[in-house]
N, C-alpha and C positions, 0 to 999 in steps of 0.2 A: 020338754020345751027348751030347757037350758042346753041340752045336748044338741038339739037341732040348731039353735042359734049359734053355738060354738062351731058346729060343722060348716054352716054357711059362712061364718066369719073366716074360718080357716081356708075355705075354698076361695073366697074373695082375696085374701091376703096373698096366697100363693099364686092365684091366677093373675092378679095385678102385676106381679113381678115379671111374668112372661110377656105382658103387653109392652113393657118399657125396655126390657133387656132379655135376650135369650141366648143361653149358652149354645155354642155350635161346635161341632167337631172340626178339626183342622181340614178334613177332607171337603168341607163345605165352604172354606175360605177361598175366594178366587186366586188363581195362581199368580196374577200380577201383584196382589197384596202380599202373598207368601214370599215371593221373590224379593220384593222391596223390604219386607220385614227382616228376612235373613241377611240381606245386604247391610241394612242399618244396624242390626243387632246379631252378629254372627255367633256370639257366645251365649245366646239366650237359652234358658232351661226352664223346666216346670211351666210350660206355656199353656195358657187358658184363653180361649177366644169367646167373644160375645158379639152379638149384633145389637147395637143401640142406636135408635133413631137414624138408621141408614148409614151409620159409621161402624167400621169394624174396630172393636176394642180388644186389646190383648194385654193381659197381665203376665209378667214373667220375672225371672230372676237372672242375674248374672253373678256367678259366684255364690258364696254362702250368705252374704250380707246385703246385696244390692237388689232392691225391689223396684220394678219399673211398671209403668202402664203407658201404652201408646194407642193412638187413634189414627186410623187410615180411612181415606175416602174410598168409595166404591171403585174408583179408577186406580187405586193403589198408591195415592199420594200420602206421605206421612204428614198428618196435620199438626200433631203435637205429641209430646211425651213428657212424663213426669218420672223423676228419679228420687227415691228416698235417700237423703244424705244425712250425715251427722253434723252437729253444730260446728265441729272442727273444720268441716269442708266448706262452710260458708265463705264467700269472698270477704276479705278483711273489711272492706267498706260497708258491707251489709252488717257484719258483726258490730262495727263501730256505731252505725246508725241505730241498731236495735238497742244497744247499751245506752246511747244518748237519749233516745226518745222514750224508752220504756225501762228506766233503771230499776224499778221495783218488781219487774216481771222476770220469770225464768223461761227459757226456751224449752218447750215440750217436744216439738217435732218440726222437722224441716223437709221441704221438697224443692227440688229444682224443676222448673217447668220450662220446656223449650218449645216455642211456637213460632213458626215463620222465621227461624234462625235467631230469635231473641230469647234471652234467658231472663226469667223472673223467679224470685225465690219466695215461696210461701213459708212464713214462719208462724207457728202456733205458739202463743204465749200464754202463761198462766200465772196467777197470783191467788193463792187460796182456792176458792171455788170459782173464781172468775177466770174465763179463758176466751181467747179470740184469735183470729188470724189476721196477719198483715202481710202485704206483698211489697217486695223491693226489687229494683233493677240491680244489675250486677255492680253498678256504681254507687249503690247505697241510697238511691232516691226512693222514697215511699210512693207506691202506686195506689191511688184511690180507685175504688170501684173496679178492681181487676176482674175481667171476665174472659176466661179462656174457653 
């Protein structure tokens, strides 16, 4: 009985993942999307495509240390992308705002999000076991309820 329950649970977990996101080979990505991707990110390597909720999602690297994720509409428009960056790459106004508003926290991870030509920085902060994410504009203003 336990084995049967485990098997059903495993089928559900792995099957649910394919409902929401499905890995696809590059050959199944429409050419308009591929062309725009190659135009926007000509040095992309280690490319992996997924189809998520009607959007084409691609994870890739540029160089050894830069991880990216981008989303394209079905008609090929770049909707947004994220870039993992180091704390040192944060704009100075964002660094100052983080230090001022969260002096007892350390920066754990940083992402630059570009959507509709606007940059937002997602900063993951931690103090002991407590951790959370905050968002800032390039000018250091904190963004509440950011939804990209």
